[in-house]
C-alpha positions as CSV (number, residue, x, y, z in Angstrom):
1,M,106.2,117.1,101.5
2,T,104.1,115.2,99.0
3,N,101.8,117.1,96.7
4,S,98.1,116.6,97.7
5,N,97.1,115.6,94.2
6,D,99.8,112.9,94.3
7,C,98.3,111.7,97.7
8,E,94.9,111.5,96.2
9,Q,96.1,109.5,93.1
10,V,98.0,107.0,95.2
11,L,95.0,106.5,97.5
12,L,92.6,106.0,94.5
13,K,95.1,103.4,93.1
14,F,95.2,101.7,96.5
15,Y,91.4,101.6,96.9
16,A,91.0,100.1,93.4
17,A,93.8,97.5,94.1
18,E,92.2,96.6,97.4
19,E,88.8,96.0,95.7
20,R,90.4,93.8,93.0
21,Y,92.4,91.9,95.6
22,L,89.2,90.9,97.4
23,A,87.4,90.1,94.2
24,A,90.3,87.8,93.3
25,D,90.1,86.2,96.7
26,G,93.6,87.5,97.7
27,K,95.4,86.2,94.7
28,N,97.5,89.3,93.8
29,F,99.0,91.4,96.5
30,S,101.7,93.0,94.2
31,E,99.3,95.7,92.9
32,I,98.6,96.8,96.5
33,A,102.3,96.5,97.4
34,S,103.1,99.0,94.6
35,T,101.2,101.7,96.5
36,L,102.9,101.1,99.8
37,H,106.1,102.5,101.2
38,P,108.5,99.8,102.5
39,E,108.0,101.0,106.0
40,C,104.2,101.2,105.9
41,V,102.0,100.7,108.9
42,M,98.3,99.9,109.1
43,H,96.5,100.5,112.4
44,Q,93.2,98.8,113.1
45,P,91.0,99.0,116.3
46,D,91.2,96.2,118.8
47,S,87.4,95.5,118.3
48,L,87.8,94.4,114.6
49,P,88.6,90.9,113.5
50,Y,91.8,92.2,111.8
51,A,92.9,94.2,114.8
52,G,96.4,95.5,115.5
53,E,99.4,97.2,113.9
54,W,100.7,95.7,110.7
55,H,104.2,96.8,109.7
56,G,105.9,96.7,106.3
57,H,104.9,94.9,103.1
58,D,104.8,91.5,104.9
59,G,102.7,92.8,107.7
60,F,100.4,94.6,105.3
61,E,100.0,91.4,103.3
62,R,99.1,89.5,106.4
63,W,96.5,92.2,107.3
64,M,95.0,92.0,103.8
65,A,94.7,88.2,104.2
66,A,92.9,88.7,107.6
67,F,90.8,91.5,106.0
68,G,90.0,89.2,103.0
69,D,88.9,86.4,105.5
70,T,86.3,88.9,106.8
71,W,85.1,90.6,103.6
72,A,83.9,89.0,100.4
73,S,83.8,92.4,98.7
74,L,84.5,95.9,99.7
75,S,84.6,99.3,98.0
76,V,85.4,102.8,99.2
77,E,82.7,105.1,97.8
78,N,82.8,108.8,97.3
79,P,86.1,109.6,98.9
80,T,86.5,113.2,99.8
81,F,90.1,114.3,100.3
82,Y,91.2,116.9,102.9
83,P,94.9,117.8,102.4
84,S,96.6,119.0,105.5
85,G,99.5,120.9,103.9
86,T,101.9,118.2,105.1
87,D,102.4,114.5,104.1
88,H,99.1,113.7,105.9
89,I,95.8,113.6,104.0
90,F,92.4,113.0,105.6
91,V,89.8,111.0,103.6
92,R,86.1,110.9,104.4
93,S,84.3,108.1,102.6
94,T,81.6,105.5,102.8
95,V,82.6,101.8,102.9
96,V,80.3,99.3,101.2
97,A,81.0,95.7,102.0
98,R,79.7,92.1,102.0
99,A,80.8,89.9,104.9
100,K,82.2,86.6,103.9
101,R,80.9,84.5,106.9
102,T,77.4,85.9,107.1
103,G,76.7,87.2,103.6
104,T,75.5,90.5,105.2
105,D,75.8,93.7,103.2
106,I,76.9,96.7,105.2
107,T,77.7,100.3,104.7
108,W,79.6,102.5,107.1
109,P,81.2,106.0,107.3
110,L,85.0,106.1,107.6
111,L,87.5,108.8,108.2
112,Q,91.2,108.0,107.6
113,M,94.4,109.9,108.3
114,I,96.9,108.7,105.8
115,T,100.6,109.6,105.5
116,V,102.2,109.5,102.1
117,R,106.0,109.5,101.6
118,D,107.9,109.3,98.3
119,G,104.6,108.8,96.5
120,R,103.5,105.8,98.5
121,I,101.4,105.1,101.5
122,L,103.4,105.2,104.7
123,E,100.7,105.0,107.4
124,I,96.9,104.4,107.5
125,Q,95.0,105.3,110.7
126,P,91.3,104.7,110.3
127,F,88.7,106.3,112.6
128,H,85.4,104.3,112.8
129,W,82.3,105.9,114.1
130,D,81.1,102.6,115.6
131,T,82.7,99.2,115.1
132,V,79.7,97.2,116.6
133,P,77.7,97.0,113.4
134,I,80.9,96.0,111.5
135,T,81.7,93.2,113.9
136,T,78.1,92.1,113.9
137,A,77.9,91.9,110.2
138,A,81.3,90.1,110.0
139,G,79.9,87.4,112.3
């Protein structure tokens, strides 16, 4: 079992790396990769432009490229962490983003269930309240 404080620290590092990756237009995946377990999995709803399950560092890098094709900038604001007493941690936050295609600024609530193993992110399962505003903003 991973310490909940360790989970929070790896997630904060991931969120910051994700923000810098988008700001640099996808030029440096290595900082994100350093937060990911080799067997990592990202799940995204079918309704989003970057839908699917993305496995391993290669899959996650492809997901980040698709994500970066959608968002010019994105930040995870005010994350609140809810440790589960296991390797899972739940994170409630607000996402603030600017769509690349439309230039639309959007804010949405997000809940994520994240599994951390060996001090790195193993799995991310986001739960979106409503993906329609997200896909509309994305164009």
